[in-house]
C-alpha positions as CSV (number, residue, x, y, z in Angstrom):
1,M,94.4,105.7,120.7
2,Q,91.0,105.8,121.8
3,N,89.2,104.0,124.5
4,R,86.2,102.3,123.2
5,H,85.4,100.8,126.1
6,N,84.6,103.0,129.9
7,D,84.2,100.9,131.8
8,N,88.2,99.5,131.1
9,P,90.3,101.9,129.7
10,E,92.7,98.8,129.1
11,A,90.5,98.0,126.0
12,T,91.3,100.2,123.4
13,V,91.1,100.2,120.0
14,A,94.1,101.9,117.9
15,T,92.9,104.2,116.0
16,P,95.0,103.7,112.2
17,E,98.2,105.5,111.0
18,I,98.4,107.7,108.1
19,H,101.3,106.5,106.0
20,P,103.4,109.4,106.3
21,L,104.0,109.4,102.5
22,R,100.8,109.7,101.0
23,D,100.7,113.4,101.2
24,L,103.6,114.7,99.9
25,T,104.0,117.7,98.1
26,P,105.3,116.9,94.1
27,A,108.3,118.6,95.1
28,Q,108.5,117.3,98.6
29,F,108.2,113.7,96.2
30,M,110.7,114.6,94.1
31,A,113.6,115.6,96.6
32,L,112.7,112.3,97.5
33,G,113.5,110.4,94.6
34,G,110.4,110.2,93.0
35,N,111.2,110.8,88.9
36,A,114.1,108.2,89.3
37,V,110.6,105.3,90.0
38,V,108.2,103.6,87.8
39,Y,106.3,101.2,87.6
40,I,105.3,98.4,84.8
41,R,101.2,97.1,85.2
42,P,99.1,95.4,82.6
43,I,96.1,96.7,81.0
44,K,93.6,95.7,79.2
45,G,92.3,98.2,76.0
46,A,88.4,98.7,77.7
47,Q,90.8,100.5,80.1
48,L,93.2,101.9,78.2
49,S,89.9,103.5,76.1
50,E,89.2,105.6,79.5
51,L,92.1,107.0,79.6
52,I,93.5,107.6,75.5
53,T,90.7,108.8,73.3
54,E,92.8,107.6,70.1
55,P,92.7,105.2,68.8
56,D,90.7,103.1,69.9
57,F,92.2,99.9,71.2
58,E,90.4,96.1,71.0
59,D,88.5,95.1,74.9
60,D,89.8,92.0,75.6
61,E,93.7,93.5,73.9
62,E,96.9,93.6,76.8
63,F,99.0,96.6,76.7
64,Q,102.0,97.0,79.1
65,L,101.8,101.0,81.1
66,V,104.8,102.1,82.4
67,V,104.0,105.2,84.5
68,S,106.5,107.3,87.1
69,A,105.6,107.0,90.6
70,D,103.8,110.7,90.0
71,G,101.1,108.6,88.0
72,S,102.4,109.9,83.9
73,P,101.8,108.3,81.7
74,L,105.7,107.7,80.3
75,L,104.8,104.1,78.5
76,V,101.9,102.5,76.6
77,T,103.1,99.7,74.3
78,D,101.8,95.6,73.2
79,S,104.4,93.9,75.3
80,P,106.9,93.3,77.9
81,E,109.5,93.3,75.8
82,S,108.9,96.9,74.4
83,V,109.7,98.2,78.3
84,A,112.8,96.1,78.6
85,E,114.0,97.8,75.5
86,W,112.6,101.0,76.8
87,L,114.1,101.2,80.0
88,A,117.4,99.3,78.9
89,D,118.9,102.9,78.7
90,K,117.7,104.0,81.4
91,S,118.1,104.1,84.8
92,F,114.5,103.7,86.8
93,G,114.4,101.9,89.7
94,V,110.9,99.9,88.1
95,V,107.8,98.0,90.4
96,S,106.2,96.3,89.0
97,L,101.6,96.0,89.7
98,H,99.3,92.8,89.1
């Protein structure tokens, strides 16, 4: 806690706490099960083109991006059904991002 008003010791402002999971090393993250979690998010072709240079994507076309919790892309597809099919035989914990 930080005192912002020297004349009033009871007037304090809480300093923001840093979440302990933000600074994990890759090894620490994997030990917590980071390799068992993926997230899914829709992504427009324009954004996807910034990540993948080939092939060209239509700017307004929407895709589904599956990414491991450590940020590594695992799958890009054009439908949620394709994601569900791909995940069917895997044992990932899944989080959807919007």
